[in-house]
C-alpha positions in Angstrom: 99.2 -50.3 121.3 99.9 -53.1 119.0 99.7 -51.3 115.7 102.5 -48.7 116.4 104.8 -51.6 117.4 104.1 -53.4 114.1 104.7 -50.3 112.1 108.0 -49.7 113.9 109.0 -53.3 113.3 108.2 -53.0 109.6 110.1 -49.8 109.2 113.2 -51.2 110.9 113.1 -54.3 108.6 113.0 -52.1 105.4 115.9 -49.9 106.7 118.1 -52.9 107.5 117.4 -54.4 104.1 118.4 -51.3 102.2 121.5 -50.8 104.3 122.7 -54.4 103.8 122.2 -54.1 100.0 124.3 -51.0 99.7 127.0 -52.5 101.9 127.1 -55.6 99.7 127.3 -53.5 96.5 130.4 -51.7 97.8 132.3 -54.9 98.2 131.3 -56.7 94.9 133.5 -56.5 91.9 132.6 -53.8 89.3 130.9 -55.2 86.2 131.4 -53.5 82.9 132.9 -54.0 79.5 136.0 -55.9 80.7 138.0 -58.8 79.2 135.8 -61.1 81.2 132.8 -60.2 79.2 131.0 -58.3 82.0 127.8 -56.3 81.6 128.1 -52.6 80.8 127.3 -50.2 83.7 124.2 -48.8 81.9 122.5 -52.2 82.3 122.4 -51.9 86.0 123.8 -53.9 88.9 124.5 -57.7 88.4 122.5 -60.3 90.4 123.4 -60.5 94.1 124.4 -64.2 93.7 126.8 -64.8 90.7 129.3 -67.6 90.2 132.9 -66.3 90.2 134.6 -66.3 86.8 138.2 -66.8 85.8 140.4 -66.3 82.7 140.6 -70.0 81.7 138.4 -71.2 78.8 138.1 -74.9 78.1 139.1 -76.0 74.5 136.4 -76.9 72.1 136.9 -80.4 70.8 135.1 -81.5 67.6 134.8 -85.3 67.9 134.0 -85.5 64.2 137.3 -83.8 63.3 139.7 -85.1 66.0 141.1 -88.6 65.5 138.8 -91.2 67.1 139.8 -94.7 68.1 139.3 -97.4 65.4 136.0 -99.3 65.2 137.9 -102.6 65.9 140.6 -102.3 68.4 142.2 -105.7 69.3 143.7 -104.1 72.4 140.3 -104.0 74.0 139.5 -107.2 75.9 136.1 -108.0 74.3 137.4 -107.3 70.7 140.5 -109.3 71.3 138.4 -112.2 72.5 136.1 -112.1 69.5 139.1 -111.9 67.1 140.6 -115.0 68.7 137.2 -116.9 68.5 136.7 -116.0 64.9 140.2 -116.9 63.9 139.8 -120.4 65.4 136.2 -121.0 64.0 134.7 -123.0 61.2 131.1 -123.4 60.0 129.5 -126.4 58.3 126.2 -126.2 56.4 124.6 -129.3 55.0 121.4 -130.5 53.2 120.0 -133.8 54.6 117.6 -136.3 53.1 116.4 -138.9 55.6 113.8 -141.6 55.9 111.5 -142.2 58.9 109.7 -145.4 59.8 106.0 -145.8 59.2 103.4 -147.1 61.6 103.4 -150.7 62.8 102.7 -153.0 59.9 99.5 -155.0 60.0 95.8 -154.3 60.2 94.6 -150.8 61.0 92.4 -151.5 64.0 92.1 -154.2 66.7 93.2 -157.9 66.2 90.7 -160.4 64.8 90.4 -164.1 65.5 89.0 -166.9 63.4 90.6 -165.8 60.1 91.5 -168.8 57.8 93.9 -169.4 55.0 92.2 -169.5 51.6 93.5 -172.0 49.0 95.1 -172.3 46.5 97.5 -169.4 47.4 97.0 -169.7 51.2 95.8 -166.1 51.3 94.5 -164.9 54.6 90.8 -164.0 55.0 90.3 -160.3 55.4 93.9 -159.4 54.6 94.5 -160.8 51.1 91.1 -162.3 50.4 87.8 -160.5 51.0 85.5 -162.0 53.6 81.8 -161.6 54.5 81.4 -159.2 57.4 78.2 -158.1 59.2 77.4 -154.4 59.8 76.4 -154.6 63.5 75.8 -150.8 63.5 72.9 -151.4 61.1 71.2 -154.3 62.8 73.7 -157.0 61.9 72.9 -156.9 58.1 75.7 -158.0 55.8 78.1 -155.5 54.4 79.2 -157.9 51.7 82.7 -158.8 51.0 85.2 -156.8 53.0 88.9 -156.3 53.6 90.7 -155.0 56.6 93.0 -152.0 55.7 96.7 -152.4 56.4 99.4 -149.9 57.2 102.2 -151.8 55.4 104.4 -149.6 53.2 103.7 -146.3 55.0 107.3 -145.4 55.6 108.2 -141.7 55.1 111.0 -141.5 52.6 113.2 -138.7 51.3 112.4 -136.1 54.0 114.4 -132.9 53.4 116.3 -131.1 56.2 119.2 -128.9 57.0 121.9 -128.9 59.7 124.3 -126.2 60.7 127.4 -126.6 62.9 129.7 -124.0 64.4 133.1 -125.2 65.6 135.6 -123.4 67.7 139.2 -124.6 68.4 139.8 -124.2 72.2 142.7 -124.9 74.5 142.6 -128.6 75.1 140.0 -129.5 72.4 137.2 -128.3 70.2 133.7 -127.0 70.9 130.9 -127.8 68.4 127.3 -126.4 68.4 124.9 -127.8 65.9 121.2 -127.4 65.0 119.2 -129.6 62.7 115.6 -129.7 61.5 113.4 -131.5 58.9 110.3 -130.5 57.1 107.2 -132.4 58.0 107.0 -135.6 56.1 103.8 -137.4 55.1 102.8 -140.9 54.2 99.3 -142.3 53.6 97.2 -145.3 52.5 93.9 -144.3 50.9 90.9 -146.0 49.3 88.7 -143.6 47.4 85.5 -144.1 45.4 85.1 -147.6 46.9 81.6 -148.2 45.6 82.2 -146.4 42.3 82.7 -149.6 40.2 79.7 -151.2 41.8 77.5 -148.1 41.0 78.5 -148.3 37.4 77.8 -152.1 37.3 74.4 -151.6 38.8 73.4 -149.1 36.1 74.5 -151.2 33.2 71.9 -152.9 30.9 72.7 -156.4 29.8 72.6 -157.5 26.2 69.2 -159.1 26.9 67.8 -155.7 27.9 67.8 -156.4 31.6 69.4 -154.3 34.4 71.4 -156.6 36.7 70.3 -156.8 40.3 73.3 -155.4 42.1 73.3 -153.6 45.4 76.1 -151.1 45.2 76.3 -150.9 49.0 77.5 -154.5 49.3 81.1 -155.3 48.7 82.0 -157.8 46.1 85.0 -160.1 45.6 86.5 -157.7 43.1 85.3 -154.4 44.7 85.1 -155.0 48.4 84.3 -152.6 51.2 86.8 -151.8 54.0 86.3 -152.2 57.7 88.3 -151.2 60.8 87.8 -154.0 63.4 87.1 -153.2 67.0 87.5 -155.0 70.3 84.3 -155.9 72.2 84.6 -154.6 75.8 88.4 -155.0 75.5 88.2 -158.5 74.1 89.3 -159.8 70.7 86.3 -160.9 68.7 85.9 -163.7 66.2 85.3 -162.5 62.7 81.7 -164.1 62.8 80.6 -161.6 65.4 83.0 -158.8 64.8 82.1 -155.2 65.6 83.7 -152.9 63.1 83.4 -149.6 61.3 82.4 -150.2 57.7 83.4 -147.8 54.9 81.9 -148.0 51.4 82.8 -144.5 50.1 86.3 -143.6 51.2 89.0 -144.4 53.8 92.3 -142.7 54.4 95.0 -143.1 57.0 97.8 -140.5 57.1 101.0 -140.4 59.2 103.0 -137.2 59.5 106.4 -136.9 61.2 108.7 -133.9 62.0 112.0 -134.0 63.9 114.4 -131.3 65.0 117.0 -130.8 67.7 120.4 -129.4 68.8 123.7 -130.6 70.2 126.5 -129.0 72.2 129.6 -131.2 72.4 133.2 -130.7 73.5 135.9 -132.9 71.9 139.3 -133.5 73.4 142.5 -132.9 71.4 143.5 -135.6 69.0 145.6 -138.2 70.7 147.8 -138.3 67.5 147.9 -134.7 66.2 148.6 -133.9 62.5 148.0 -136.2 59.6 147.1 -139.9 60.0 144.7 -141.7 62.3 143.3 -139.9 65.3 141.0 -140.4 68.2 139.0 -137.9 70.3 136.6 -138.3 73.3 133.5 -136.2 73.3 130.9 -135.2 75.8 128.0 -132.7 75.9 124.3 -132.1 75.9 121.6 -133.0 73.4 117.9 -132.2 72.7 115.7 -134.0 70.1 112.1 -133.4 69.4 109.9 -135.9 67.5 106.4 -134.6 66.6 104.1 -137.1 64.9 100.3 -137.4 64.1 98.2 -140.2 62.8 94.7 -139.5 61.3 92.0 -141.8 60.0 89.1 -140.5 58.0 86.3 -142.5 56.3 82.7 -142.3 55.2 79.8 -144.7 54.8 76.5 -144.4 53.0 75.1 -147.9 52.7 71.7 -148.5 51.2 68.6 -146.4 51.6 67.7 -147.9 54.9 71.1 -147.3 56.5 72.2 -144.0 58.2 75.1 -142.2 56.6 78.1 -141.8 58.9 81.6 -140.5 59.0 84.5 -141.4 61.2 87.4 -139.3 62.2 90.1 -140.6 64.6 93.1 -138.4 65.4 96.2 -139.2 67.4 99.3 -137.1 68.0 102.5 -137.4 70.1 105.3 -135.0 70.9 108.5 -136.6 72.3 111.0 -134.3 73.8 114.3 -136.2 74.6 117.1 -134.4 76.4 120.1 -135.1 78.5 123.9 -135.5 78.6 125.7 -137.5 75.9 129.1 -139.1 75.4 131.0 -140.7 72.6 134.1 -140.6 70.5 135.4 -139.5 67.1 137.7 -141.6 64.9 139.3 -139.9 62.0 141.9 -140.2 59.3 143.4 -136.9 58.2 145.5 -136.0 55.1 146.3 -132.8 53.3 143.6 -133.6 50.7 140.7 -135.3 52.6 139.4 -136.3 56.0 137.4 -139.5 56.9 135.7 -139.7 60.3 133.1 -141.7 62.3 131.4 -140.2 65.3 129.3 -142.6 67.4 127.6 -141.1 70.5 124.7 -141.8 72.8 122.5 -139.6 74.9 120.9 -141.1 78.0 118.3 -138.8 79.6 114.6 -138.2 79.8 111.7 -138.2 77.4 109.0 -135.7 78.2 106.0 -137.0 76.2 102.6 -135.4 75.4 100.1 -137.7 73.7 96.5 -137.2 72.7 93.7 -139.2 71.0 90.4 -137.9 69.8 87.5 -139.4 67.8 84.3 -138.1 66.2 82.1 -140.8 64.8 78.5 -140.0 63.6 76.0 -141.2 66.1 78.6 -141.4 68.9 79.6 -138.5 71.3 83.0 -137.1 70.4 85.8 -138.0 72.8 89.2 -136.7 73.6 92.0 -137.9 75.8 95.5 -136.4 76.6 98.3 -137.8 78.7 101.7 -136.3 79.7 104.5 -138.4 81.2 108.3 -138.3 81.7 110.3 -141.5 81.2 113.8 -142.6 80.5 114.9 -142.3 76.9 118.0 -142.6 74.8 119.3 -141.2 71.4 122.1 -143.1 69.7 123.6 -141.6 66.5 126.4 -142.6 64.3 127.7 -140.1 61.7 130.1 -141.1 58.9 131.8 -138.3 57.0 134.1 -137.9 54.0 135.5 -134.4 53.5 137.5 -133.2 50.6 139.7 -130.1 51.2 139.7 -127.8 48.1 141.8 -125.2 49.9 142.7 -124.1 53.5 139.4 -122.3 53.9 136.9 -124.4 52.0 135.9 -128.1 51.9 133.0 -130.1 50.5 131.8 -133.4 52.0 129.2 -136.1 52.1 128.0 -138.1 55.0 125.6 -140.8 56.3 123.7 -140.7 59.6 121.9 -143.4 61.6 119.8 -142.4 64.6 118.1 -144.8 67.0 115.6 -143.5 69.6 114.3 -145.7 72.4 111.2 -145.4 74.6 109.4 -143.0 72.3 105.6 -143.0 71.9 104.1 -143.2 68.4 100.6 -142.0 67.5 99.3 -145.1 65.6 100.1 -147.4 68.6 98.2 -145.2 71.1 94.7 -145.7 69.6 92.6 -148.2 71.5 90.0 -149.6 69.1 87.2 -150.6 71.4 83.4 -151.0 71.3 80.6 -151.4 73.9 77.5 -153.5 73.3 74.3 -151.5 72.9 70.7 -152.7 73.0 69.6 -150.1 70.4 72.4 -149.9 67.8 74.2 -153.3 68.3 77.3 -151.6 69.7 78.7 -148.1 70.4 82.3 -147.3 69.2 84.5 -146.5 72.2 87.8 -145.2 70.8 90.2 -144.4 73.7 93.9 -143.8 74.4 96.4 -146.4 75.4 99.9 -144.9 75.4 102.6 -147.4 74.3 106.4 -147.0 73.9 108.6 -148.4 71.2 111.8 -147.7 69.2 112.3 -145.3 66.3 115.0 -145.6 63.7 115.9 -142.9 61.1 118.7 -142.7 58.6 119.8 -140.8 55.6 122.5 -138.9 53.6 123.8 -135.4 53.8 125.8 -133.1 51.5 127.4 -129.8 52.4 130.4 -127.5 52.7 132.8 -126.3 55.4 133.9 -122.7 55.7 137.0 -121.9 57.8 137.9 -118.3 58.8 
């Protein structure tokens, strides 16, 4: 009973489908070789669903042939803005040569008490006149005549750098953006081949055929050893019982400094426009980075009974000073030249990262690192003389003085300490003690100004 009904239903569906297709074909437009580009009759009927067509055909536009808008159209807002900025701009490029301060002058190491003046020139023992020092790391035996190394004269001179400044004349004043940077400068004090002359003297044969009895490990008045004095449990020691690191082969202390930064300042319009004397207030932001390192390297061999040792002490500091700044510019303008002075001061923060590490033979290596944020200032005075060769080009020379406060310097952060030991006399205990001081840099600059 079910199958006949299914067959009947299928036959009815086929019949209705054929009938509806024929009816639809009678009402569709005839397709053939007409002006609309229809299909010829011999290719059969078109698809049931076809988009209607009309007689309009869109024009073909060749964008490579038709006239396109210019590459630079000042009627467009962004291009008009850029044109205005460029027409009001100037650029200054300059070469700088500055000097940076060296480490604190004086003895490299801890203070020493009990030093005396030596007649007839009133030289100071250990500084200008060699003094007998015991080597407490080798059982307290004498190291001979010894001097304490000093860091005097380690200023970093003639450090090269560049500075670029972009200026834009705005409504109500001028905007200046500048960037400066110096290459890393170095300064060192070094003593090499310390026992070399003594080794030569020990090998000589006297006219009588005898070899002089000279111990090349012991310092002499004319060829002394060098020693870095240490505290004893944080206490200053008398020279008679001083703990120190003795060097009879080589000793070198090196300071490196690198500085860079950026400024963004806005200057008001001159109170007296045109030629003559003028005055402008300024305000803005400043960032200055001072990256320094101080490294001490030395070696000791001593006699056959002494153990060879080397000492490496490294200290580094990165000072990041940033904040708002304010100041003024005083200038005198003429058609041919411009003289100006621009004092300004930044009062903000100093984000400091300092580290000290040491590696001394016979002593475990140590490393310390500290990060802190403190108040800091940057004061700078710029003096400038500019000669106008034409309306678009000038040459100039200048002088800068920069004063940084509350900065940390690597040589001042080394804590030269020692701890008494029953086996070796004492154990070197080099640590970190972060200190803050001032930093002054100055130098000359030469460059040119380009106006658009």
